[in-house]
C-alpha positions as CSV (number, residue, x, y, z in Angstrom):
1,M,0.0,0.0,0.0
2,S,1.4,3.3,-1.0
3,E,1.9,6.3,1.3
4,E,-1.0,8.2,-0.3
5,T,-3.4,5.3,0.3
6,A,-2.3,5.1,3.9
7,R,-3.1,8.8,4.5
8,T,-6.5,8.8,2.7
9,G,-7.8,5.4,3.0
10,P,-9.3,3.1,0.3
11,D,-12.3,5.4,-0.5
12,G,-10.5,8.6,-0.8
13,V,-11.5,9.9,2.6
14,P,-8.7,10.8,5.1
15,A,-7.8,8.0,7.4
16,A,-8.5,10.0,10.6
17,Q,-12.1,10.8,9.5
18,S,-12.6,7.3,8.4
19,R,-11.6,5.9,11.8
20,A,-13.9,8.5,13.5
21,R,-16.9,7.4,11.4
22,S,-16.2,3.7,12.2
23,D,-16.0,4.4,15.9
24,A,-19.4,6.3,15.8
25,T,-21.2,3.8,13.6
26,P,-22.8,0.9,15.7
27,E,-21.9,-2.6,14.7
28,P,-24.7,-4.5,12.8
29,S,-26.6,-7.2,14.8
30,D,-26.3,-10.8,14.0
31,A,-30.0,-11.2,14.1
32,P,-31.6,-11.9,10.7
33,T,-33.5,-9.1,9.1
34,A,-37.2,-9.1,8.6
35,G,-38.3,-10.6,5.3
36,A,-35.5,-13.1,5.0
37,P,-36.4,-16.8,4.9
38,G,-36.7,-18.5,8.2
39,T,-36.9,-15.3,10.3
40,G,-40.6,-15.3,11.3
41,A,-39.9,-15.8,15.0
42,A,-37.2,-13.2,15.0
43,D,-39.5,-10.8,13.3
44,T,-42.2,-11.4,15.9
45,G,-39.7,-10.8,18.6
46,A,-38.6,-7.6,17.0
47,R,-42.2,-6.4,16.8
48,D,-42.6,-7.3,20.5
49,N,-39.5,-5.4,21.4
50,A,-40.7,-2.4,19.4
51,G,-44.1,-2.5,21.2
52,T,-42.3,-2.7,24.5
53,G,-40.1,0.3,23.6
54,A,-43.2,2.3,22.5
55,G,-44.9,1.5,25.8
56,A,-41.8,2.6,27.6
57,A,-41.8,5.8,25.6
58,G,-45.5,6.3,26.4
59,R,-44.7,5.8,30.1
60,G,-42.3,8.7,30.2
61,T,-39.2,7.8,28.4
62,P,-38.0,11.0,26.8
63,E,-37.7,11.1,23.0
64,I,-34.7,12.8,21.5
65,D,-35.7,15.4,18.8
66,A,-33.7,15.1,15.6
67,T,-33.0,18.8,15.7
68,T,-31.8,18.6,19.2
69,A,-29.7,15.5,18.5
70,D,-28.1,17.1,15.5
71,A,-27.5,20.6,17.1
72,P,-23.9,21.2,18.2
73,E,-23.3,21.7,21.9
74,L,-22.0,25.1,22.9
75,D,-19.7,25.7,25.8
76,A,-20.3,28.3,28.5
77,T,-18.2,31.0,26.8
78,E,-20.0,30.7,23.4
79,L,-23.5,30.6,25.2
80,D,-22.8,33.8,27.0
81,A,-21.6,35.6,23.8
82,T,-24.8,34.4,22.0
83,E,-27.1,35.7,24.8
84,I,-25.3,39.0,24.9
85,A,-25.6,39.5,21.1
86,A,-29.3,38.6,21.2
87,T,-29.9,41.0,24.0
88,D,-28.2,43.8,22.1
89,A,-30.0,43.2,18.9
90,A,-33.6,42.8,20.2
91,P,-35.6,45.9,21.2
92,P,-36.5,46.3,24.9
93,A,-39.7,44.4,25.7
94,P,-42.7,46.4,26.8
95,N,-43.6,46.4,30.4
96,R,-46.7,44.2,30.1
97,R,-47.1,43.8,33.8
98,S,-47.7,47.5,34.4
99,G,-49.7,48.3,31.1
100,V,-49.2,52.1,31.7
101,R,-48.9,54.4,28.7
102,G,-47.3,57.8,28.8
103,S,-50.7,59.6,28.2
104,D,-52.2,57.8,31.2
105,L,-49.8,59.6,33.5
106,I,-51.5,62.9,32.6
107,P,-54.6,63.7,34.7
108,T,-57.8,63.3,32.7
109,P,-59.1,66.9,33.3
110,L,-55.8,68.4,32.2
111,R,-55.7,66.2,29.0
112,V,-59.2,67.0,28.0
113,T,-58.6,70.7,28.6
114,S,-55.5,70.7,26.5
115,E,-57.2,69.0,23.6
116,V,-60.2,71.4,23.7
117,C,-57.8,74.4,23.9
118,A,-55.9,73.0,20.9
119,R,-59.0,72.7,18.8
120,V,-60.2,76.2,19.9
121,L,-56.9,77.7,18.9
122,I,-57.0,76.0,15.5
123,I,-60.6,77.2,14.9
124,A,-59.6,80.7,16.0
125,A,-56.6,80.7,13.7
126,A,-58.7,79.7,10.7
127,F,-61.4,82.3,11.5
128,G,-58.7,85.0,11.9
129,L,-57.2,84.0,8.5
130,L,-60.7,84.2,7.0
131,V,-61.3,87.7,8.4
132,F,-57.9,88.8,7.2
133,V,-58.6,87.6,3.7
134,I,-62.0,89.3,3.7
135,I,-60.5,92.6,4.9
136,E,-57.8,92.5,2.2
137,L,-60.3,91.6,-0.5
138,R,-63.2,93.7,0.8
139,V,-63.3,95.6,-2.5
140,V,-64.4,92.4,-4.1
141,V,-66.1,90.5,-1.2
142,V,-68.5,93.3,-0.2
143,P,-70.0,93.9,-3.7
144,V,-70.4,90.1,-4.2
145,A,-72.1,89.8,-0.8
146,I,-74.4,92.6,-1.6
147,A,-75.3,90.9,-4.9
148,V,-76.1,87.7,-2.9
149,L,-78.4,89.7,-0.6
150,L,-80.1,91.4,-3.6
151,S,-80.5,88.0,-5.3
152,A,-82.2,86.6,-2.2
153,L,-84.7,89.5,-2.5
154,L,-85.3,89.1,-6.3
155,A,-84.9,85.4,-6.8
156,P,-88.4,84.5,-5.6
157,V,-89.8,86.8,-8.3
158,V,-87.6,85.1,-11.0
159,H,-88.7,81.7,-9.6
160,W,-92.4,82.7,-9.8
161,L,-92.0,83.8,-13.4
162,V,-90.1,80.6,-14.3
163,A,-92.8,78.4,-12.7
164,R,-95.3,80.1,-15.1
165,R,-93.3,79.0,-18.1
166,V,-91.4,82.2,-18.7
167,P,-87.8,81.4,-19.8
168,R,-85.2,82.1,-17.2
169,G,-83.3,84.6,-19.4
170,P,-86.3,86.9,-20.0
171,A,-87.5,86.5,-16.4
172,T,-84.1,87.7,-15.1
173,F,-84.1,90.6,-17.5
174,L,-87.6,91.7,-16.5
175,V,-86.8,91.5,-12.8
176,L,-83.5,93.4,-13.2
177,I,-85.1,96.2,-15.3
178,G,-88.0,96.5,-12.9
179,G,-85.8,96.6,-9.8
180,I,-83.4,99.2,-11.3
181,A,-86.4,101.3,-12.4
182,L,-88.0,101.1,-9.0
183,L,-84.7,101.9,-7.2
184,G,-83.9,104.8,-9.6
185,G,-87.4,106.3,-9.3
186,L,-87.2,106.1,-5.5
187,L,-83.7,107.8,-5.4
188,S,-84.9,110.4,-7.8
189,F,-87.9,111.2,-5.7
190,V,-86.0,111.4,-2.5
191,I,-83.3,113.7,-4.0
192,N,-85.8,116.0,-5.6
193,T,-87.8,116.2,-2.4
194,F,-84.6,117.0,-0.4
195,I,-83.7,119.8,-2.9
196,A,-87.2,121.2,-2.7
197,G,-87.3,121.1,1.1
198,F,-83.8,122.4,1.7
199,P,-84.7,126.1,1.7
200,A,-87.3,125.5,4.4
201,L,-84.7,123.6,6.4
202,Q,-82.2,126.4,5.9
203,A,-84.6,128.9,7.2
204,Q,-85.5,126.8,10.2
205,L,-81.8,126.3,10.9
206,T,-81.2,130.1,10.8
207,A,-84.0,130.7,13.2
208,S,-82.8,128.0,15.5
209,F,-79.2,129.4,15.4
210,Q,-80.5,132.8,16.4
211,S,-82.5,131.4,19.3
212,V,-79.4,129.5,20.4
213,Q,-77.4,132.8,20.3
214,Q,-79.9,134.5,22.5
215,L,-79.9,131.5,24.9
216,L,-76.1,131.6,25.2
217,A,-76.0,135.4,25.6
218,G,-78.5,135.3,28.5
219,P,-78.0,134.0,32.0
220,P,-76.3,132.0,33.3
221,L,-73.6,131.8,30.5
222,R,-73.7,135.5,29.4
223,I,-71.4,134.9,26.4
224,P,-70.6,138.2,24.6
225,T,-72.6,138.8,21.5
226,S,-69.5,139.8,19.5
227,Q,-68.0,136.4,20.0
228,L,-71.1,134.7,18.7
229,D,-71.3,137.1,15.7
230,N,-67.7,136.3,14.8
231,L,-68.3,132.5,14.9
232,P,-69.0,132.2,11.1
233,A,-65.8,134.2,10.3
234,Q,-63.8,131.9,12.7
235,I,-65.2,128.8,10.9
236,E,-64.1,130.2,7.5
237,Q,-60.6,131.0,8.8
238,A,-60.3,127.5,10.2
239,I,-61.2,126.1,6.8
240,R,-58.5,128.2,5.1
241,D,-55.9,127.1,7.7
242,N,-56.6,123.4,7.1
243,R,-56.8,123.6,3.3
244,D,-54.2,120.9,2.8
245,V,-55.9,118.5,5.0
246,L,-59.2,119.1,3.3
247,T,-57.6,118.7,-0.1
248,S,-56.2,115.4,0.8
249,G,-59.5,114.4,2.2
250,A,-61.2,115.4,-1.1
251,L,-58.7,113.2,-3.0
252,T,-59.5,110.3,-0.6
253,T,-63.2,111.0,-1.2
254,A,-62.6,110.9,-5.0
255,A,-60.8,107.5,-4.6
256,T,-63.7,106.3,-2.4
257,V,-66.2,107.4,-5.0
258,T,-64.2,105.5,-7.7
259,E,-64.3,102.4,-5.5
260,I,-68.0,102.8,-4.9
261,A,-68.6,103.0,-8.7
262,A,-66.5,99.9,-9.3
263,G,-68.3,98.1,-6.5
264,L,-71.7,99.0,-8.0
265,A,-70.7,97.7,-11.4
266,L,-69.4,94.4,-9.8
267,T,-72.6,94.1,-7.8
268,L,-74.8,94.5,-10.9
269,F,-72.6,92.0,-12.9
270,S,-72.7,89.4,-10.1
271,L,-76.4,89.9,-9.5
272,I,-77.2,89.1,-13.2
273,F,-75.4,85.8,-13.0
274,F,-76.8,84.9,-9.6
275,L,-80.3,85.3,-10.9
276,Y,-79.8,83.7,-14.2
277,D,-77.4,80.9,-13.4
278,G,-77.7,80.5,-9.6
279,P,-78.7,76.8,-9.6
280,R,-75.8,75.9,-11.8
281,I,-73.3,77.9,-9.7
282,W,-74.6,76.1,-6.6
283,R,-74.2,72.7,-8.2
284,F,-70.6,73.6,-9.2
285,L,-69.9,74.6,-5.6
286,L,-71.4,71.3,-4.3
287,R,-68.6,69.4,-6.0
288,A,-66.2,70.5,-3.3
289,A,-68.2,68.6,-0.7
290,P,-67.5,64.9,-0.1
291,R,-69.7,62.6,-2.1
292,A,-71.1,60.9,1.0
293,R,-72.1,64.2,2.5
294,R,-73.0,66.1,-0.7
295,E,-76.8,65.6,-0.4
296,R,-76.8,66.8,3.3
297,V,-74.7,69.9,2.3
298,D,-77.1,70.6,-0.5
299,V,-80.0,70.6,1.9
300,A,-78.1,72.9,4.3
301,G,-77.3,75.3,1.5
302,R,-80.9,75.4,0.4
303,R,-82.1,76.1,3.9
304,A,-79.4,78.8,4.4
305,F,-80.6,80.6,1.2
306,A,-84.2,80.2,2.2
307,S,-83.4,81.8,5.6
308,L,-81.7,84.7,3.7
309,V,-84.8,85.1,1.5
310,G,-86.9,85.3,4.6
311,Y,-84.6,87.8,6.2
312,T,-84.5,90.1,3.3
313,R,-88.3,90.0,2.7
314,A,-89.0,90.6,6.4
315,T,-86.4,93.4,6.6
316,V,-88.0,95.2,3.6
317,L,-91.4,95.0,5.1
318,V,-90.2,96.2,8.5
319,A,-88.3,99.0,6.8
320,I,-91.5,100.1,5.0
321,V,-93.5,100.1,8.2
322,D,-90.8,102.1,10.0
323,A,-90.5,104.7,7.2
324,V,-94.2,105.1,6.9
325,G,-94.8,105.4,10.7
326,I,-92.0,107.8,11.4
327,G,-92.8,109.8,8.2
328,I,-96.4,110.3,9.3
329,G,-95.2,111.5,12.7
330,L,-92.8,114.0,11.1
331,W,-95.5,115.2,8.8
332,A,-98.0,115.7,11.6
333,V,-95.6,117.7,13.7
334,G,-94.5,119.8,10.8
335,V,-90.8,118.9,10.6
336,P,-89.2,119.8,7.2
337,L,-87.7,117.2,4.9
338,V,-90.2,114.5,5.7
339,V,-89.6,112.4,2.7
340,P,-85.7,112.4,2.9
341,L,-85.9,111.5,6.6
342,A,-88.4,108.7,5.9
343,A,-86.1,107.4,3.2
344,L,-83.2,107.5,5.7
345,V,-85.3,105.5,8.2
346,F,-86.0,103.0,5.4
347,L,-82.4,102.5,4.7
348,G,-81.4,102.4,8.3
349,A,-83.9,99.5,9.0
350,F,-81.6,97.2,7.0
351,I,-79.2,97.4,9.9
352,P,-81.2,95.7,12.7
353,T,-81.5,97.3,16.1
354,V,-78.6,99.8,15.5
355,G,-79.8,101.4,12.2
356,A,-83.3,102.2,13.6
357,V,-81.9,103.8,16.7
358,V,-79.4,106.0,14.7
359,T,-82.0,107.1,12.1
360,G,-84.6,107.8,14.8
361,A,-82.0,109.9,16.7
362,V,-81.4,111.9,13.5
363,A,-85.1,112.5,13.0
364,V,-85.4,113.7,16.7
365,L,-82.4,116.0,16.4
366,I,-83.7,117.7,13.2
367,A,-87.1,118.1,14.9
368,L,-85.3,119.7,17.9
369,V,-83.4,122.1,15.8
370,A,-86.2,123.0,13.4
371,N,-89.2,122.9,15.6
372,G,-88.2,123.1,19.2
373,L,-88.2,120.8,22.3
374,I,-91.9,119.8,22.4
375,P,-92.1,118.6,18.8
376,A,-88.8,116.8,19.3
377,L,-90.2,114.9,22.3
378,I,-93.3,114.0,20.2
379,I,-91.1,112.6,17.5
380,L,-89.1,110.7,20.1
381,G,-92.3,109.1,21.3
382,V,-93.3,108.2,17.8
383,V,-89.9,106.6,17.1
384,V,-90.1,104.6,20.4
385,A,-93.6,103.3,19.5
386,V,-92.6,102.3,16.0
387,Q,-89.5,100.4,17.4
388,Q,-91.7,98.6,19.9
389,L,-94.1,97.6,17.2
390,E,-91.2,96.3,15.1
391,G,-89.5,94.4,17.9
392,H,-92.5,92.7,19.5
393,V,-94.9,92.2,16.5
394,L,-93.3,92.6,13.1
395,Q,-90.1,90.7,13.5
396,P,-91.5,87.6,15.3
397,L,-94.4,87.5,12.9
398,L,-92.5,88.0,9.7
399,L,-89.2,86.3,10.5
400,G,-90.6,83.5,12.6
401,R,-88.5,80.4,13.2
402,A,-86.6,80.8,9.9
403,V,-84.4,83.5,11.3
404,S,-84.3,83.4,15.1
405,L,-81.4,85.4,16.4
406,H,-80.8,86.6,20.0
407,P,-80.6,90.4,20.3
408,L,-77.1,90.2,21.8
409,A,-75.9,88.2,18.8
410,V,-77.4,90.8,16.5
411,V,-75.7,93.7,18.3
412,L,-72.3,91.9,18.5
413,S,-72.4,90.9,14.8
414,V,-73.2,94.5,13.8
415,A,-70.4,95.8,15.9
416,A,-68.0,93.3,14.4
417,G,-69.2,94.2,10.9
418,V,-68.6,97.9,11.5
419,V,-65.0,97.2,12.7
420,I,-64.3,94.9,9.7
421,S,-65.9,96.9,6.8
422,G,-67.8,99.9,8.1
423,I,-71.3,100.5,7.0
424,A,-71.2,97.6,4.5
425,G,-70.1,95.3,7.2
426,A,-72.9,96.4,9.5
427,L,-75.3,95.8,6.6
428,L,-74.0,92.3,5.9
429,A,-73.3,91.1,9.4
430,V,-76.8,90.0,10.5
431,P,-77.6,88.2,7.1
432,L,-74.4,86.3,7.3
433,L,-75.1,85.3,10.9
434,A,-78.6,84.2,9.8
435,V,-77.2,82.1,7.0
436,I,-74.6,80.4,9.2
437,T,-77.2,79.7,11.9
438,A,-79.6,78.0,9.4
439,A,-76.8,76.0,7.8
440,V,-75.5,74.7,11.2
441,R,-79.0,74.0,12.4
442,S,-79.6,71.8,9.3
443,L,-76.2,70.0,9.4
444,T,-76.7,69.2,13.1
445,A,-80.3,68.0,12.7
446,P,-80.8,64.2,13.3
447,T,-82.4,63.7,9.9
448,E,-83.0,65.8,6.8
449,P,-85.3,65.1,3.8
450,S,-84.2,64.9,0.2
451,P,-83.1,68.2,-1.5
452,L,-86.3,67.9,-3.6
453,L,-88.4,68.7,-0.6
454,V,-86.5,71.9,0.2
455,N,-87.4,75.0,-1.8
456,A,-84.5,77.5,-1.6
457,V,-86.7,80.5,-2.3
458,D,-89.4,79.8,0.3
459,P,-88.6,81.3,3.7
460,R,-90.7,78.5,5.4
461,H,-88.1,76.0,4.4
462,G,-85.3,77.8,6.3
463,H,-86.0,75.6,9.3
464,P,-85.3,71.8,9.3
465,V,-88.9,70.9,10.1
466,V,-90.7,70.8,6.7
467,T,-93.5,68.3,5.9
468,F,-94.0,66.6,2.6
469,G,-97.4,68.2,2.2
470,T,-95.9,71.7,2.5
471,A,-93.3,70.9,-0.1
472,A,-95.8,69.2,-2.4
473,R,-97.9,72.4,-2.6
474,E,-94.9,74.4,-3.9
475,P,-95.1,75.2,-7.6
476,G,-92.9,73.0,-9.8
477,F,-92.3,70.4,-7.1
478,W,-93.8,67.5,-9.0
479,S,-91.9,68.4,-12.2
480,R,-88.6,68.5,-10.2
481,L,-89.5,65.2,-8.6
482,A,-90.2,63.6,-12.0
483,G,-87.0,65.0,-13.5
484,R,-85.0,63.6,-10.6
485,I,-86.6,60.2,-10.9
486,A,-85.9,60.2,-14.6
487,K,-82.3,61.1,-14.0
488,L,-81.8,58.4,-11.5
489,A,-83.5,55.9,-13.8
490,S,-81.1,56.9,-16.7
491,R,-78.1,56.5,-14.4
492,S,-79.2,53.0,-13.2
493,S,-79.8,51.9,-16.8
């Protein structure tokens, strides 16, 4: 045998490994194998021994798993290193025994208060941003808002004409022409009356000024008559001294007049499209709402506009009653400029609570200057009586549940509107509050009907409680219902 064979062995395996395998391999038994001839008894004995072994295993003899038998044994050093590596690699186990989260350590009142404060701050920031945008864009926002207010006043007329088979275009044209003619005629009448009555007012003011001079020259003031006579000359000198300030003010007034003209043009342009294409504009805006909530938002928008229609209609009627009542009182007492003052009262009624007080005070002041103390007190009584009639009879009867606002909310909204945008803000504050109130009331109602049951130009639909019978009596309801059913049928097919 060569040296290479001695090192590797006869099968090519190194001799050392071959000897190790032979030592580890058990020697074969001399018993005959099953299946060989003449081995039936041996086979039976082998089965008996197997059964005995199985019974021993069932009685508690441990079985050695193949994985455990084949796994290499690790010494203590290797085991410690393995455990350290596994500990470093694995994340720390949660404390399941305690079960305490970090948020549970904060007291519940403090946690709830902080969450509420966070939401309030977010809402306040969003509201502040909205107010900032409105203030910056008030040249555009205010005319569009006034156009919406006018469309709420004129849309029922357009709807009435359309329900009687007048095309929407001609109906819009007729309503606009009629409204502009009515407004122009009213303004022309008021201006002509003011011009015609101004000489009488001037004479009354002159007489009142002389009586005031005599009052100041007498006891207890005893102001010298020379100072009172020089008062017109002093006023003229003050005007000359402040010519630059007055000139800059005139330029500012010219710019304001330009803004007003542009705002009027934008208001008229927006009003035309709101009356003619209002439903399509609303459907376009509805696309911004989620599909699952779109129908509910549609109902809320319809109720909000119906509330605005009710507000404008009631405000116009209240303004007419105020103007007629105070105008009759002024005419009976003999105060000059009855028609201009009545027109001023009419316009002031569109600013609830505040406007009526201001215009009534102007009427009382003119009566005091022109006619004296007793006529002024009579006019004051007339103004108070008309205001009581408005607050306790007209507004609850005309507005009803469609626009139910607390007086404090009205006063605060008017004050906020004056701060944000002056007279226009005071005019638009209460309608905006009425619209928001109606929309929120509709969105928070437990259930709402289909948009087909809500007529956006009917003030009675400004409240969530509307019966099917009330809606079915509206003109055009059944045609709208049939069109909606046909549209749904076409979509399903």
